[in-house]
BAFI-3210 file (N, C-alpha, C; in Angstrom, 3 decimals, decimal comma, padded with zeros to 6 digits):
// residues 31
n [1|2|3|4|5|6|7|8|9|10|11|12|13|14|15|16|17|18|19|20|21|22|23|24|25|26|27|28|29|30|31]
n.u [-015,417|-012,772|-012,077|-009,384|-008,330|-009,575|-008,350|-005,753|-006,108|-006,887|-004,549|-002,859|-004,098|-003,755|-000,979|-000,611|-001,958|-000,318|001,977|001,957|002,030|004,536|006,205|005,631|006,544|009,272|009,952|009,441|011,385|013,644|013,759]
n.v [-007,335|-005,881|-002,382|-001,860|-003,955|-003,337|-000,907|-001,818|-003,461|-001,566|-000,027|-001,942|-002,476|000,000|000,084|-001,990|-000,909|001,202|-000,014|-000,934|001,585|002,672|000,802|001,146|003,762|003,409|001,811|003,602|005,475|004,142|004,221]
n.w [014,118|016,110|016,772|016,730|015,186|012,810|012,138|011,727|009,512|007,626|007,362|006,334|003,886|002,703|002,459|000,623|-001,529|-002,096|-002,985|-005,851|-007,094|-006,350|-007,509|-010,207|-010,515|-010,036|-012,207|-014,256|-013,759|-014,510|-017,258]
ca.u [-014,008|-012,528|-011,607|-007,926|-008,115|-010,031|-007,285|-004,611|-006,468|-006,870|-003,161|-002,323|-004,666|-003,113|000,384|-000,729|-002,376|000,824|003,029|002,002|002,403|005,981|006,838|005,480|007,434|010,642|010,121|009,490|012,664|014,699|013,824]
ca.v [-007,160|-004,738|-001,174|-001,986|-004,832|-002,587|000,054|-002,573|-003,900|-000,389|000,356|-002,981|-002,244|001,201|-000,294|-002,786|-000,001|002,059|-000,805|-000,843|002,946|002,846|-000,078|001,819|004,925|002,911|001,361|004,793|006,147|003,378|004,576]
ca.w [014,490|016,984|016,090|016,546|014,027|011,638|011,819|011,205|008,166|006,757|007,080|005,450|002,555|002,161|002,061|-000,599|-002,599|-002,425|-003,619|-007,313|-007,489|-006,211|-008,498|-011,505|-010,519|-010,153|-013,591|-015,107|-013,530|-015,192|-018,679]
c.u [-013,851|-012,001|-010,120|-007,616|-008,499|-008,950|-006,110|-004,887|-006,412|-005,450|-002,515|-002,802|-004,004|-001,710|000,344|-001,106|-001,211|001,892|003,062|002,443|003,911|006,712|006,778|006,434|008,882|010,916|010,220|010,840|013,805|014,868|014,134]
c.v [-005,921|-003,562|-001,278|-002,836|-004,115|-001,613|-000,661|-003,005|-002,730|-000,007|-000,671|-002,765|-001,034|000,881|-001,067|-001,896|000,871|001,288|-000,680|000,534|003,120|001,992|000,574|002,997|004,491|002,477|002,555|005,485|005,433|003,861|006,058]
c.w [015,358|016,176|015,794|015,317|012,738|011,191|011,168|009,767|007,190|006,390|006,154|004,022|001,908|001,678|000,747|-001,778|-003,038|-003,194|-005,142|-007,786|-007,428|-007,234|-009,874|-011,594|-010,696|-011,593|-014,529|-014,970|-014,250|-016,625|-018,884]
res [i|s|l|e|e|h|e|r|m|l|s|l|i|q|e|l|a|d|l|p|c|t|v|v|q|q|n|l|n|k|y]
***
């Protein structure tokens, strides 16, 4: 794959990795 595609995939993976963290934080803030 090209470097550009690699960068895009990395940013996507980072966004997906960040999602559970924010969801957990939101749930903690509710209680």
